[in-house]
C-alpha positions as CSV (number, residue, x, y, z in Angstrom):
1,M,-1.3,17.7,-9.1
2,S,1.4,20.2,-7.7
3,G,4.7,18.6,-7.1
4,T,4.8,16.4,-10.2
5,A,8.0,16.2,-12.0
6,D,8.4,17.0,-15.7
7,L,10.2,14.1,-17.0
8,P,11.8,13.8,-20.5
9,G,10.4,11.0,-22.4
10,W,7.5,10.5,-20.0
11,T,4.2,12.2,-19.9
12,H,2.2,12.4,-16.6
13,V,-1.1,10.9,-16.8
14,Y,-2.6,10.5,-13.3
15,S,-1.7,11.1,-9.8
16,G,-3.1,9.2,-6.5
17,K,-2.8,10.5,-3.0
18,V,1.0,9.6,-3.1
19,R,2.0,8.1,-6.2
20,D,2.3,9.8,-9.8
21,L,1.9,7.9,-13.0
22,Y,3.7,8.6,-16.2
23,V,3.6,6.6,-19.7
24,P,6.4,6.9,-22.5
25,S,5.5,10.0,-24.4
26,E,6.1,8.1,-27.8
27,A,2.9,5.9,-26.7
28,L,0.3,8.9,-26.9
29,D,2.4,10.6,-30.3
30,D,1.0,7.4,-32.2
31,D,-2.4,9.1,-32.7
32,D,-2.8,12.7,-32.4
33,T,-6.5,12.3,-32.4
34,W,-6.6,9.5,-29.7
35,T,-8.4,10.7,-26.6
36,G,-8.8,7.7,-24.5
37,D,-7.3,6.5,-21.1
38,P,-3.6,6.8,-21.5
39,L,-3.3,4.0,-19.2
40,Q,-5.1,1.6,-21.4
41,L,-3.1,2.6,-24.4
42,S,0.3,1.9,-22.8
43,R,1.6,-1.5,-21.9
44,I,4.2,0.0,-19.4
45,V,3.6,2.9,-16.8
46,L,6.4,4.4,-14.7
47,V,5.3,4.5,-11.0
48,V,6.9,7.6,-9.1
49,A,6.2,7.1,-5.3
50,S,6.3,10.8,-4.0
51,D,7.0,11.9,-0.5
52,R,3.1,12.8,0.2
53,V,1.7,11.0,3.1
54,S,-2.0,10.3,3.3
55,A,-4.2,9.1,6.4
56,Y,-8.0,8.5,6.7
57,D,-8.2,8.7,2.8
58,R,-6.9,12.3,2.8
59,A,-3.5,13.6,1.5
60,L,-1.4,15.8,4.2
61,E,0.9,18.4,4.4
62,P,3.7,18.6,4.7
63,A,5.7,15.7,2.8
64,I,7.8,13.2,4.6
65,P,11.3,13.6,3.6
66,G,12.8,10.6,1.8
67,K,9.5,8.7,2.2
68,G,9.1,7.9,-1.4
69,A,12.6,6.4,-1.9
70,M,12.3,4.3,1.2
71,L,8.7,3.0,0.2
72,T,10.2,1.9,-3.2
73,A,13.2,0.3,-1.9
74,L,11.3,-1.6,0.4
75,T,8.9,-2.7,-2.1
76,R,11.6,-3.7,-4.4
77,W,12.9,-5.8,-1.5
78,W,9.7,-7.6,-0.8
79,F,9.2,-8.6,-4.3
80,D,12.6,-10.2,-4.3
81,Q,11.5,-12.2,-1.2
82,L,8.1,-13.3,-3.0
83,P,9.4,-15.1,-6.2
84,D,6.5,-17.3,-6.3
85,V,3.9,-14.3,-6.7
86,P,3.8,-12.9,-10.1
87,N,4.2,-8.9,-9.6
88,H,4.1,-5.9,-12.0
89,L,7.7,-5.4,-12.5
90,A,9.0,-4.4,-16.0
91,Y,12.6,-4.2,-16.7
92,A,14.4,-1.6,-18.7
93,E,17.0,-3.9,-20.1
94,D,14.1,-5.6,-22.1
95,D,15.1,-4.8,-25.7
96,R,11.4,-5.1,-26.6
97,L,10.2,-2.5,-24.5
98,H,12.3,0.6,-26.3
99,L,11.5,2.6,-23.2
100,P,12.8,6.2,-22.6
101,A,15.4,6.1,-19.7
102,I,14.4,6.6,-16.1
103,P,15.3,10.1,-15.1
104,A,17.9,10.3,-12.4
105,E,15.9,12.6,-10.4
106,V,13.3,10.3,-9.7
107,A,15.2,7.2,-9.9
108,D,15.3,6.1,-6.5
109,R,11.7,6.3,-6.2
110,A,10.5,5.0,-9.7
111,T,9.3,1.7,-10.7
112,L,8.8,0.5,-14.4
113,A,5.7,-1.7,-14.1
114,R,3.5,-3.3,-16.5
115,T,-0.1,-1.9,-17.0
116,L,-2.6,-4.5,-15.5
117,D,-6.5,-4.3,-15.3
118,M,-6.9,-3.4,-11.8
119,F,-9.5,-5.2,-9.5
120,P,-11.5,-2.8,-7.4
121,I,-10.3,-4.5,-4.3
122,E,-8.1,-4.0,-1.5
123,C,-7.1,-7.2,-0.1
124,V,-6.7,-6.7,3.6
125,V,-5.3,-9.3,5.7
126,R,-5.3,-9.1,9.6
127,G,-3.3,-11.1,12.0
128,Y,-3.8,-9.1,14.9
129,L,-6.9,-6.7,16.1
130,T,-6.2,-3.1,16.0
131,G,-6.9,0.1,14.1
132,G,-10.1,0.3,12.2
133,G,-11.0,-3.5,12.8
134,W,-10.9,-3.1,16.5
135,K,-13.4,-0.4,15.9
136,E,-15.5,-2.6,14.1
137,Y,-15.2,-5.3,16.3
138,Q,-16.4,-3.5,19.3
139,A,-19.4,-2.4,17.3
140,T,-20.3,-5.7,16.0
141,G,-18.3,-8.5,17.1
142,A,-16.9,-9.1,13.7
143,I,-14.7,-7.5,11.0
144,G,-15.8,-7.4,7.2
145,G,-18.7,-10.0,8.1
146,V,-16.1,-12.5,9.6
147,P,-17.2,-13.4,13.0
148,L,-14.9,-13.0,15.9
149,P,-14.6,-14.8,19.5
150,E,-16.1,-12.8,22.3
151,G,-13.8,-11.0,24.7
152,L,-10.9,-9.9,22.4
153,Q,-8.7,-6.9,23.3
154,N,-7.1,-4.4,21.1
155,G,-3.7,-5.8,20.2
156,D,-5.0,-9.5,20.4
157,R,-3.4,-11.9,18.0
158,F,-6.2,-14.1,16.1
159,P,-6.1,-17.9,15.9
160,E,-5.4,-17.4,12.2
161,P,-5.1,-14.6,10.0
162,I,-8.4,-13.1,8.6
163,Y,-9.2,-11.9,5.1
164,T,-11.4,-8.7,5.3
165,P,-11.4,-6.9,1.8
166,A,-12.3,-3.4,1.1
167,W,-13.9,-1.7,-2.2
168,K,-11.3,0.6,-3.6
169,A,-13.1,3.8,-3.8
170,P,-12.5,6.4,-6.6
171,M,-10.1,9.2,-5.8
172,G,-11.8,11.7,-3.2
173,E,-14.2,9.1,-1.7
174,H,-13.5,6.7,1.1
175,D,-12.8,3.1,0.7
176,E,-15.6,0.8,2.1
177,N,-15.1,-2.7,3.9
178,I,-17.1,-5.2,2.3
179,T,-17.7,-8.8,2.9
180,Y,-16.2,-11.8,0.8
181,E,-19.4,-12.3,-0.9
182,R,-19.6,-8.9,-2.2
183,T,-16.0,-9.3,-3.6
184,V,-17.6,-12.3,-5.8
185,E,-20.2,-10.0,-7.0
186,L,-17.5,-7.4,-8.1
187,V,-14.9,-9.7,-9.8
188,G,-16.5,-13.1,-9.8
189,E,-15.9,-16.5,-7.7
190,T,-12.7,-17.4,-9.2
191,V,-10.8,-14.3,-9.1
192,A,-12.2,-13.6,-5.6
193,E,-10.9,-17.1,-4.4
194,Q,-7.4,-16.1,-6.0
195,L,-7.3,-13.0,-4.1
196,R,-8.2,-14.3,-0.9
197,A,-5.7,-17.2,-1.1
198,I,-2.7,-15.4,-2.6
199,S,-3.3,-12.5,0.0
200,L,-3.4,-15.0,3.1
201,E,-0.5,-17.1,1.9
202,T,1.6,-13.9,1.1
203,F,0.9,-12.6,4.6
204,A,1.7,-15.7,6.2
205,H,5.2,-16.1,4.3
206,A,6.0,-12.3,5.1
207,S,4.9,-12.7,8.6
208,I,7.7,-15.3,9.0
209,I,10.5,-13.2,7.4
210,A,9.2,-10.2,9.9
211,E,9.4,-12.3,12.9
212,R,13.1,-13.4,12.0
213,R,13.7,-9.6,12.0
214,G,12.1,-9.0,15.5
215,L,9.0,-7.4,14.0
216,I,5.3,-8.4,14.0
217,L,3.1,-7.9,10.8
218,A,-0.1,-6.9,12.2
219,D,-2.1,-6.3,9.1
220,T,-1.5,-5.1,5.6
221,K,-3.2,-4.7,2.4
222,F,-2.3,-5.9,-1.2
223,E,-3.8,-4.7,-4.4
224,F,-4.0,-7.1,-7.7
225,G,-4.7,-6.8,-11.3
226,A,-4.8,-9.0,-14.1
227,D,-2.1,-9.3,-16.8
228,R,-3.3,-8.1,-19.9
229,D,-1.7,-10.8,-21.8
230,T,-2.4,-13.8,-19.9
231,G,-4.9,-12.9,-17.4
232,I,-2.7,-14.2,-14.3
233,V,-3.6,-12.3,-10.9
234,T,-0.6,-10.3,-10.6
235,L,0.7,-8.1,-7.6
236,A,1.0,-4.6,-7.8
237,D,1.5,-1.3,-6.4
238,E,3.4,-0.9,-3.0
239,V,3.8,-4.3,-1.2
240,L,4.2,-4.5,2.7
241,T,5.4,-1.0,3.2
242,S,5.2,1.1,6.2
243,D,2.3,2.8,4.3
244,S,0.2,-0.1,3.8
245,S,1.1,-2.3,6.6
246,R,1.3,-2.0,10.5
247,Y,4.7,-3.2,12.0
248,W,5.1,-3.7,15.7
249,D,8.3,-4.3,17.7
250,A,7.9,-7.9,18.8
251,D,9.9,-7.5,22.0
252,A,7.8,-4.3,23.1
253,Y,4.6,-6.5,22.4
254,R,5.9,-9.3,24.5
255,T,6.5,-6.9,27.4
256,G,3.3,-5.3,27.2
257,T,4.0,-1.9,25.5
258,T,1.1,-0.6,23.7
259,P,1.7,-2.1,20.3
260,E,1.1,1.2,18.4
261,S,2.9,3.5,20.8
262,R,5.2,5.8,18.7
263,M,8.3,3.8,19.3
264,A,6.8,0.2,19.4
265,S,5.5,0.5,15.9
266,F,7.3,1.0,12.4
267,D,4.4,2.8,10.1
268,K,2.4,6.1,10.1
269,Q,0.5,5.4,13.1
270,I,2.3,8.4,14.5
271,V,0.5,10.5,11.9
272,R,-2.8,8.7,12.4
273,D,-2.8,9.3,16.2
274,W,-2.0,12.9,15.9
275,L,-4.9,13.4,13.4
276,A,-7.2,11.8,15.6
277,A,-6.4,14.0,18.6
278,N,-6.2,17.2,16.4
279,W,-8.8,17.0,13.7
280,D,-12.4,16.6,13.6
281,Q,-13.3,14.6,10.5
282,A,-16.9,14.8,11.0
283,A,-16.6,18.8,10.4
284,F,-15.5,17.9,7.0
285,E,-12.9,20.4,7.3
286,A,-9.3,20.0,5.5
287,P,-6.9,18.0,7.8
288,P,-4.6,20.4,9.6
289,T,-0.7,20.8,8.7
290,L,1.4,18.1,10.3
291,P,3.8,19.7,13.0
292,H,7.4,19.4,12.3
293,E,8.1,16.8,15.0
294,I,5.4,14.5,13.7
295,V,7.0,14.6,10.3
296,E,10.6,13.9,11.7
297,Q,9.3,10.9,13.8
298,T,7.5,9.5,11.1
299,A,10.6,9.6,8.8
300,E,12.8,8.0,11.4
301,R,10.3,5.1,12.0
302,Y,10.2,4.6,8.2
303,R,13.9,4.4,7.8
304,A,13.8,2.2,11.0
305,L,11.8,-0.5,9.4
306,L,13.6,-0.3,6.0
307,D,16.8,-0.8,7.9
308,R,15.6,-3.6,10.1
309,L,13.9,-5.7,7.4
310,T,16.7,-5.2,4.6
311,L,19.8,-4.7,6.6
312,G,18.7,-7.0,9.7
313,L,19.4,-3.7,11.9
């Protein structure tokens, strides 16, 4: 993928919509004839968050300046707030790893992580009715097979957060909302229950932290994998960021301001709204280039969330 960096000691092996993965080059040099998946061979991966932005399962142009560093900083901060949840972090100071140095050019947006056997599930937790959930509720009265009370309005809070998983589609395909019963078929009953329980518990804990900073965590998605040595379900990828979550200003919500208005939300809703008004997804055309003002406003919202959560501003 264009825009990936050439990092000394690391070999680029994969790019998603917004992140690039590298493995230690020496891990691939041990067997010159080996042609399998590098992510299966290496025990450590360098996850580099780019400034690319995506919406509706499509990568967009141009990038959001500073986005990769902001989301990496926020994920690191959230991992510190969640000490009881196993996560994928690895540490360069562990002498057993013998890792190449993290190049300075990506240090602020790079994470050393243990490679996991990832589950093909996006663990979505919703505390409020909004976004795609609102559309599904209007059509069916439920979200992901979870029946909901009649008469709810966009932005309403649920009596209790609900778990509405999605199947994580391969690159280039759309993720698909699925029922809990379908997750049991995909990963087994024991793992499915662990994914649901950890997701709901983590969401509840994070919501309390956000509320103390004048924020509402409306919804989020988590991704998990199995530790290859222990089999323990482990939190991975970005966590509770502006890309994976919806955050609203609590004061604006209480005074009746539309939660997803540009100045009341702290996520990429600005991008979603602009695309919805300027792009016909049904025409199967490439998404249009984001205007400069949308890029700048999105960057400002990302920075505002990072400051409010980590600095209490």
